C-alpha positions in Angstrom: -15.8 -80.4 29.0 -12.9 -83.7 29.3 -11.3 -81.7 31.9 -15.1 -81.3 33.7 -15.9 -85.1 33.2 -12.4 -86.1 34.8 -12.7 -84.1 38.3 -16.8 -85.0 38.2 -15.0 -89.2 37.7 -13.0 -88.3 39.9 -14.8 -86.9 43.1 -16.8 -89.7 42.5 -14.1 -92.1 43.6 -13.2 -90.2 46.5 -16.5 -90.1 47.6 -17.4 -94.3 47.2 -14.2 -94.5 49.3 -15.1 -92.2 52.2 -18.5 -94.1 52.1 -16.4 -97.2 52.8 -13.2 -96.7 54.7 -14.2 -93.9 56.8 -16.3 -95.7 59.4 -13.9 -98.9 59.6 -11.6 -96.0 60.3 -13.2 -94.4 62.8 -14.2 -97.7 64.4 -10.5 -99.6 64.7 -9.4 -95.6 66.6 -12.4 -96.3 69.0 -11.7 -99.9 69.6 -7.5 -98.6 70.3 -6.1 -101.1 66.8 -5.4 -98.7 64.1 -1.6 -100.8 64.3 -3.1 -103.9 64.2 -4.4 -106.0 61.0 -4.5 -109.6 60.0 -1.1 -109.4 59.4 0.5 -107.9 62.6 -1.7 -110.6 64.0 0.0 -113.3 62.4 3.3 -112.1 63.0 2.2 -111.5 67.1 1.4 -114.8 67.3 4.5 -117.0 65.9 6.4 -115.0 67.7 4.6 -116.6 70.8 4.9 -119.6 69.4 8.8 -119.0 69.0 8.8 -118.5 72.5 8.1 -122.0 73.9 10.3 -124.8 74.9 11.1 -127.6 72.8 9.6 -130.5 73.9 13.0 -132.7 72.6 10.9 -135.9 73.7 10.3 -138.7 76.8 13.8 -138.4 79.7 14.8 -142.2 79.5 13.1 -144.4 82.7 15.3 -144.4 85.8 15.6 -147.0 88.4 18.8 -146.0 91.0 19.6 -146.0 94.3 19.7 -142.3 96.8 21.8 -141.4 98.8 19.4 -142.8 101.5 19.3 -146.3 101.0 15.9 -145.3 98.9 15.3 -146.4 95.5 14.3 -143.8 92.7 12.8 -143.3 90.1 11.3 -141.6 87.2 8.3 -141.9 88.2 9.6 -140.4 91.5 9.2 -136.9 90.1 6.1 -138.1 88.5 4.3 -134.2 88.0 7.9 -132.8 89.3 10.6 -130.7 87.2 13.9 -131.3 87.4 17.0 -131.0 86.1 19.7 -134.2 85.8 23.7 -134.1 85.7 26.2 -137.0 85.8 29.0 -136.6 88.3 31.4 -138.7 90.2 32.3 -137.4 94.3 35.9 -137.3 93.3 36.1 -135.4 90.1 39.1 -132.8 90.2 38.1 -130.4 87.4 34.6 -129.8 86.6 32.2 -131.4 88.7 32.6 -129.5 91.9 31.4 -126.5 89.7 28.3 -128.6 88.4 27.8 -128.6 92.6 28.1 -125.5 92.5 25.7 -124.1 89.8 23.0 -126.5 91.2 23.2 -125.3 94.6 22.8 -122.3 93.0 19.5 -123.8 90.6 18.6 -125.4 94.5 18.5 -122.0 96.1 16.2 -120.7 93.5 13.9 -123.4 93.7 14.2 -124.4 97.5 11.1 -125.3 99.1 8.6 -124.9 95.9 6.8 -129.1 96.5 6.9 -129.6 92.4 10.7 -128.8 91.5 13.7 -131.8 92.1 17.6 -132.6 90.7 18.8 -135.7 90.0 22.3 -136.4 90.3 23.6 -139.4 88.9 26.8 -141.1 90.0 29.3 -142.2 87.7 31.6 -144.0 89.7 29.0 -146.0 91.2 32.4 -148.7 92.7 33.2 -146.0 94.6 30.6 -143.5 95.4 28.1 -146.1 97.3 24.7 -144.2 99.3 26.6 -144.2 102.2 29.5 -142.1 100.6 27.2 -139.8 98.1 24.8 -139.2 101.4 28.8 -137.6 102.3 29.4 -136.0 99.6 25.3 -134.6 100.7 25.2 -133.5 103.7 29.4 -131.8 102.6 27.3 -129.7 100.1 25.1 -128.3 102.5 22.4 -129.9 99.6 19.2 -129.0 102.0 16.1 -130.0 99.8 14.0 -133.3 100.2 13.7 -133.1 96.7 17.8 -133.5 95.6 18.3 -136.8 95.3 22.0 -138.4 94.8 21.6 -141.9 93.1 23.9 -144.9 91.5 23.5 -148.1 91.1 25.0 -150.6 87.8 28.5 -148.9 86.4 26.9 -150.1 82.8 23.5 -149.5 83.0 24.6 -146.3 84.5 26.5 -145.9 81.4 23.2 -146.8 79.3 21.9 -144.3 80.8 24.0 -141.4 80.0 25.2 -142.8 76.9 22.0 -144.7 75.1 19.1 -142.9 77.0 20.0 -138.7 77.4 23.1 -138.8 75.3 25.1 -137.3 77.6 28.3 -138.5 77.7 30.3 -140.4 79.7 33.2 -142.5 80.4 36.0 -144.3 81.8 40.1 -143.2 80.7 42.5 -143.8 82.6 44.9 -140.7 81.1 42.5 -138.2 83.0 42.4 -136.9 86.1 40.2 -138.4 88.5 39.8 -141.4 85.5 36.4 -140.5 84.1 35.6 -138.2 81.5 31.4 -136.4 81.4 29.6 -134.0 80.3 29.2 -131.0 82.0 25.3 -130.2 80.8 22.3 -130.7 82.9 18.9 -131.8 80.9 15.6 -130.2 81.8 12.4 -132.5 82.7 9.0 -131.3 82.5 6.1 -132.1 85.1 5.1 -134.6 82.3 8.6 -136.7 82.0 9.5 -134.5 78.8 12.7 -133.4 77.8 12.3 -129.7 77.1 15.4 -127.0 76.3 15.9 -123.5 75.1 16.1 -122.3 70.9 19.8 -120.9 70.4 20.3 -117.1 68.9 19.9 -119.2 65.3 16.7 -120.7 66.5 18.0 -124.4 66.5 17.3 -126.1 69.9 20.2 -126.1 72.5 18.8 -129.7 73.5 20.6 -129.4 77.0 22.3 -126.6 79.3 25.4 -125.1 79.8 26.1 -126.6 84.1 29.4 -124.4 83.6 28.6 -121.1 82.7 27.0 -118.5 85.2 24.1 -118.3 81.5 23.2 -121.4 81.6 22.5 -121.4 85.0 20.4 -118.1 84.2 19.0 -119.9 81.2 18.1 -122.7 83.2 16.6 -121.0 86.4 14.3 -119.1 84.0 12.9 -122.3 82.1 12.1 -123.9 85.5 9.9 -121.0 86.0 8.1 -121.6 82.6 7.8 -125.1 83.1 6.7 -124.7 86.9 3.6 -122.5 85.4 3.0 -125.0 82.9 
């Protein structure tokens, strides 16, 4: 007798579950939502956020002279995505590689009016506007949005070291007499420094201009910023 009552109780629970759950399961099948749920939706949303480029903060302002003797400032790039580097024309070590990397970036986005490049010399005493123009012609630069900039030495050093935190310094013991970073800064249309995360989820801050992967990464992220 007790056994029969147990069977009746179990049957009643199954019936209630069926009345409550089956219509929802059928509805999910009809709407292709079988694999979706609140927890999965939250994971997917987090993934999208993690894939966005990080906004580091406003890029330092600058006011310098380009290879044509024209005044160029950060406002000249307002509304444009651009890549910025520090270099010098007589550099015998990393600059030639940086030049080639930047040429690859120029080629990738050539003709896009919303993209530009800024190359700032850390040896303005030698790298006058005339010298920078000759250097640009030697490299085969075609983009009108690629400016090679010169100006006051201390101003440029402060811009590199204190503004962008991209090392630049004079050192008579090294070939060329100067040391500097081989990194590229990526700035968005609103003037903010942007970057991706590394494999550990930390912001990389800047992109390696000496590495094929660094160039590929920055090209991918330029595309993202151009679409924003």
